[in-house]
C-alpha positions in Angstrom: 34.8 -71.0 4.5 31.3 -71.5 5.3 28.9 -71.3 2.3 25.2 -71.3 3.2 21.6 -69.6 2.2 21.1 -66.6 4.2 18.3 -68.0 5.9 20.4 -70.4 8.2 22.8 -67.5 9.1 22.0 -68.2 12.7 23.2 -71.6 12.6 26.8 -70.2 13.3 27.4 -68.9 16.3 30.5 -66.5 15.8 29.5 -63.6 18.0 28.1 -60.3 17.9 30.0 -58.9 14.9 28.7 -61.9 12.9 24.7 -61.0 14.1 25.3 -57.1 13.4 26.8 -58.5 10.1 23.6 -60.4 9.1 21.1 -57.3 10.5 22.4 -55.4 7.9 22.7 -58.4 5.2 18.9 -59.0 6.0 18.0 -55.4 5.7 19.3 -54.8 2.0 18.2 -56.0 -1.1 18.4 -55.2 -4.9 17.3 -51.3 -4.7 20.3 -50.7 -2.2 22.6 -48.3 -3.8 26.0 -49.2 -4.7 28.7 -47.4 -1.7 30.3 -48.1 1.5 27.8 -48.7 4.2 29.4 -48.5 8.0 27.8 -51.2 10.2 30.1 -51.2 13.6 33.2 -49.2 13.8 36.4 -49.7 11.5 36.1 -53.3 11.5 32.9 -54.0 10.4 31.5 -52.4 7.3 30.2 -53.2 3.8 30.6 -52.4 0.4 27.6 -52.7 -2.3 28.7 -52.9 -5.8 27.6 -53.4 -9.2 29.9 -54.7 -11.9 30.1 -57.0 -15.3 31.4 -60.8 -14.6 34.5 -62.0 -16.5 36.5 -64.8 -17.2 39.0 -66.0 -14.8 42.1 -65.6 -17.3 40.9 -62.0 -17.6 43.6 -59.6 -17.2 41.7 -57.6 -14.7 40.6 -60.8 -13.0 41.7 -60.7 -9.2 42.8 -63.4 -7.1 43.5 -62.4 -3.2 43.5 -63.0 0.2 43.0 -61.1 3.4 44.9 -61.3 6.9 43.0 -58.9 9.0 39.8 -59.2 7.6 37.1 -61.9 6.6 34.8 -61.3 3.7 31.1 -62.3 3.6 30.0 -61.9 0.1 26.5 -62.7 -1.2 25.0 -61.4 -4.6 22.0 -59.2 -4.6 21.2 -59.4 -8.4 22.0 -62.1 -10.9 24.8 -64.7 -10.1 28.2 -65.0 -10.0 31.2 -67.3 -10.0 33.9 -67.2 -7.2 37.0 -69.2 -7.7 38.5 -70.3 -3.7 41.8 -71.9 -3.6 43.8 -72.7 -0.7 46.6 -69.9 -0.2 49.6 -72.3 0.2 48.9 -73.6 -3.4 49.3 -70.0 -4.9 52.4 -67.9 -6.0 51.9 -64.6 -4.8 52.4 -61.6 -6.6 52.6 -59.1 -3.9 53.5 -60.4 -0.7 50.9 -59.6 2.2 50.0 -55.5 1.6 49.0 -54.1 4.8 47.7 -51.0 3.8 45.3 -53.0 1.3 44.9 -56.1 3.9 45.4 -58.0 0.6 47.7 -60.3 -0.8 47.6 -61.0 -4.6 48.4 -64.2 -6.6 49.3 -65.3 -9.9 46.6 -67.3 -11.9 47.7 -70.2 -13.1 44.9 -73.1 -13.3 41.4 -73.3 -12.8 40.4 -73.7 -9.2 39.2 -76.9 -7.7 36.4 -75.3 -6.0 34.2 -73.0 -7.8 30.9 -71.4 -5.9 28.1 -70.2 -8.0 26.8 -67.5 -5.8 23.4 -66.7 -6.6 20.9 -64.1 -4.4 20.3 -65.1 -1.0 23.4 -67.3 -0.9 26.4 -66.3 1.2 30.3 -67.4 1.7 32.4 -66.6 4.7 36.2 -66.3 3.3 38.7 -66.5 6.0 42.5 -65.6 5.1 43.3 -69.2 4.0 40.8 -69.0 1.5 42.5 -66.9 -1.6 39.4 -66.0 -4.1 38.3 -64.8 -7.3 35.2 -63.1 -7.5 33.6 -61.6 -10.5 33.8 -64.4 -12.7 31.2 -65.5 -15.4 28.2 -68.0 -13.6 28.3 -69.7 -17.2 29.5 -68.6 -20.7 28.1 -65.5 -20.5 28.9 -61.9 -19.1 26.4 -61.1 -16.3 25.8 -57.6 -15.0 26.0 -58.6 -10.9 25.0 -56.4 -7.6 26.7 -57.8 -4.8 27.5 -56.9 -1.4 30.7 -57.8 0.8 30.8 -57.1 4.5 34.2 -56.9 5.7 34.6 -58.4 9.4 37.5 -57.8 11.6 39.0 -61.4 12.2 39.3 -60.1 15.9 35.6 -59.8 16.0 34.7 -63.1 15.1 34.5 -66.0 17.5 36.1 -68.7 15.1 
């Protein structure tokens, strides 16, 4: 996992896909419409979305990890909290679902690692980083606009 400000993205030399992902990220902002955006082939694309945050124990809160894709997540409007867990500490609900590139987990306890993602801060989440995004950054529900860039792991120099 990497968490940093977008102004520091060039600190990390993770290859051409990383550079293309940040060329996209630095070209968008709060005005960008929700939707899916191709960046480079089927294994490098972005999703911009707007939603209300929730509590970690909400029935629709999702705790997941991915095997084929890394996520670069960044808020564009308002802040959200992402709870991050080592996958080996969790109980799987589903096993790995290849068609969704996701494994879903049972929520049992608050994560020891809580990221408050404000506009301009990004997090690179890797297969070992189970994550529960879309959480209230404080006690109030917030309407967040964010972007998730999906990067095929084979395209990153890790």
